[in-house]
C-alpha positions in Angstrom: 135.3 77.4 115.4 136.6 78.5 118.8 135.5 75.3 120.6 136.6 73.1 117.7 140.0 74.8 117.7 140.5 74.0 121.4 139.6 70.4 120.9 141.9 69.9 117.9 144.7 71.7 119.8 144.4 68.9 122.4 144.4 66.1 119.8 147.3 67.4 117.6 150.7 69.0 117.8 150.0 71.1 114.7 147.1 71.8 112.2 147.1 72.7 108.6 143.9 74.4 107.6 142.6 74.3 104.0 139.3 76.0 103.5 137.6 79.2 102.5 137.2 82.1 104.9 140.5 83.7 106.0 138.9 84.6 109.3 138.4 80.9 110.1 142.1 80.1 109.9 143.0 83.2 111.9 140.5 82.2 114.7 141.8 78.6 114.6 145.3 79.9 115.0 144.3 82.2 117.9 142.5 79.5 119.9 144.1 76.1 119.1 147.2 76.6 121.2 149.3 74.7 118.7 150.9 75.9 115.4 148.4 76.4 112.6 149.5 76.6 109.0 147.3 78.2 106.2 147.1 75.5 103.5 144.7 77.7 101.4 141.9 80.2 102.0 139.9 82.3 99.5 142.4 85.1 100.1 145.8 83.5 100.4 147.8 80.4 99.6 151.1 80.7 101.5 152.2 77.1 101.5 151.9 77.0 97.7 154.2 80.0 97.6 157.0 78.0 99.3 156.7 75.3 96.6 156.7 77.9 93.9 159.7 79.8 95.2 161.7 76.5 95.5 160.8 75.5 92.0 161.9 78.8 90.6 165.2 78.6 92.6 165.9 75.1 91.3 165.4 76.3 87.7 167.5 79.4 87.9 170.5 78.2 89.9 169.0 79.8 93.1 169.6 83.3 91.7 166.1 84.6 91.5 166.4 88.3 92.2 165.5 90.4 89.2 163.6 87.6 87.4 160.4 88.6 85.6 157.5 86.6 87.0 154.2 86.9 85.1 150.8 85.7 86.3 148.0 85.4 83.7 144.3 85.3 84.6 142.2 86.3 87.6 144.6 88.5 89.5 142.4 89.0 92.5 142.2 85.3 93.4 144.3 83.8 96.2 147.1 82.8 93.8 147.4 86.2 92.1 147.5 88.0 95.5 149.9 85.5 97.1 152.3 85.5 94.1 152.5 89.3 94.1 153.4 89.3 97.7 156.0 86.5 97.3 157.7 88.2 94.4 157.8 91.6 96.2 159.5 89.9 99.2 161.9 87.8 97.2 163.0 90.5 94.7 161.3 89.2 91.6 159.6 91.6 89.2 155.9 90.7 89.3 153.6 91.4 86.4 149.9 90.5 86.7 148.1 90.3 83.4 144.3 90.1 83.2 141.2 92.2 82.6 141.2 95.3 84.9 138.0 94.2 86.7 140.0 91.1 87.8 142.9 93.0 89.4 143.6 92.8 93.1 142.6 95.8 95.3 144.6 99.0 95.2 145.6 98.8 98.8 147.3 95.4 98.3 149.1 96.7 95.2 150.4 99.8 97.0 151.6 97.7 99.9 153.4 95.3 97.6 154.9 98.3 95.7 156.4 99.4 99.0 157.8 96.0 99.8 159.1 95.6 96.3 160.9 98.9 96.5 162.7 97.8 99.6 163.9 94.6 97.8 164.9 96.2 94.5 162.1 94.9 92.3 158.7 96.1 91.0 155.1 95.0 90.8 152.6 96.0 88.2 149.3 95.0 86.6 148.4 95.2 82.9 145.9 94.1 80.4 148.5 93.9 77.6 149.5 90.3 77.0 152.5 91.1 74.8 153.9 93.6 77.3 153.5 91.0 80.1 154.9 88.0 78.3 157.9 89.7 76.6 161.2 88.5 78.1 159.4 86.8 81.0 161.4 84.2 83.0 158.4 82.6 84.7 154.9 82.3 83.2 152.2 81.2 85.7 148.5 80.7 85.5 145.7 79.2 87.6 142.2 77.8 87.1 139.6 80.3 86.1 137.1 79.2 88.7 138.4 78.7 92.2 137.5 76.0 94.7 134.0 76.6 96.2 132.8 79.0 93.5 129.4 78.2 91.9 129.3 76.4 88.5 127.4 79.3 87.0 130.5 81.5 86.9 132.2 79.4 84.2 130.5 81.2 81.2 131.5 84.7 82.5 135.1 83.6 83.3 135.6 82.0 79.9 134.5 85.2 78.2 136.6 87.4 80.5 139.8 85.3 80.6 140.1 83.5 77.3 142.4 86.3 75.9 144.8 85.5 78.8 145.1 81.7 78.1 148.7 80.7 78.2 149.6 79.6 74.7 152.6 78.6 72.8 152.6 82.1 71.3 152.8 83.6 74.8 155.7 81.2 75.7 157.5 82.2 72.5 157.5 85.9 73.7 159.2 84.9 76.9 162.9 84.1 77.2 164.1 80.8 75.8 164.9 79.7 79.4 161.4 80.6 80.7 159.5 78.0 82.7 155.7 77.5 83.0 154.1 76.9 86.4 150.6 76.1 87.6 149.5 75.1 91.1 147.1 72.4 89.7 144.7 71.0 88.9 144.8 72.4 85.4 142.1 72.3 82.7 144.4 71.8 79.7 142.3 69.2 77.8 139.0 67.4 77.9 140.2 64.3 79.8 138.5 65.4 83.1 134.8 65.4 83.9 135.0 69.2 84.2 137.0 69.6 81.0 134.6 67.5 79.0 131.6 69.3 80.5 133.0 72.7 79.6 133.8 71.6 76.1 130.3 70.3 75.6 128.7 73.5 77.0 130.9 76.2 75.6 133.0 74.6 72.9 136.3 75.3 74.7 138.7 72.4 74.8 141.6 74.1 76.6 141.0 76.7 79.3 143.7 78.6 81.3 146.6 76.8 79.4 147.1 75.0 76.1 147.9 71.4 76.4 151.0 71.9 74.2 152.3 74.3 76.9 151.3 72.1 79.8 153.1 69.1 78.3 156.1 71.0 77.1 159.7 70.8 78.4 159.3 74.3 79.8 156.4 73.1 82.0 157.7 72.4 85.6 154.3 71.8 87.1 155.0 68.3 88.4 158.3 69.4 90.0 156.3 72.2 91.5 153.7 69.7 92.8 156.4 67.5 94.3 158.0 70.5 96.0 154.8 71.1 98.0 155.6 67.9 100.0 159.2 69.0 100.7 158.4 72.6 101.7 155.4 71.7 103.9 157.5 69.1 105.6 160.1 71.8 106.2 157.5 74.1 107.7 156.2 71.4 110.0 159.7 70.4 111.1 
């Protein structure tokens, strides 16, 4: 990586890295000699946070402090971790909802609690779907199997995370003004190769989110996707 970083730094004025190991992007940034942006690793997804924050701002008149922001699913993945940090820094009350063995590490939770306290908000994790969804302003979820994980983990994740699928019932517990977000791609039907394969193997036709929620007026996932372009352009500028 060190040698590659030095070559790329001579070719380009900036580099966005999208890969797996967090240590790789950190070494790239240390050795390239040009700006390096983390487009996704197995630990963090900061560029997605910019798009998510902008999308929330656009839907709540840029007044986001004190909003209840709920993430359902595997809390320890890069999205759950990044969203908790984002909310703590921006003054939104973060609730992570998923099975306890899928929570992020205690050290990160404690760090975010300290940051949240400085910004007048809270962070917490729970296994209680009703507690999490009630009066939520933002409902967020992500795929149950992340990029690069082996196909064999699907069965385990479906068993673990099916109770945390975002449904119309969950959205009904949230505020009427609540929005649904997802960083995409989403497995909300059987119209993809993966979706069809999972339905055949496990009899599950919708995974992390029901199609009715994904296609609803409350769903802002394509505004969110568009905002990746605008926010990443802003970072590069």
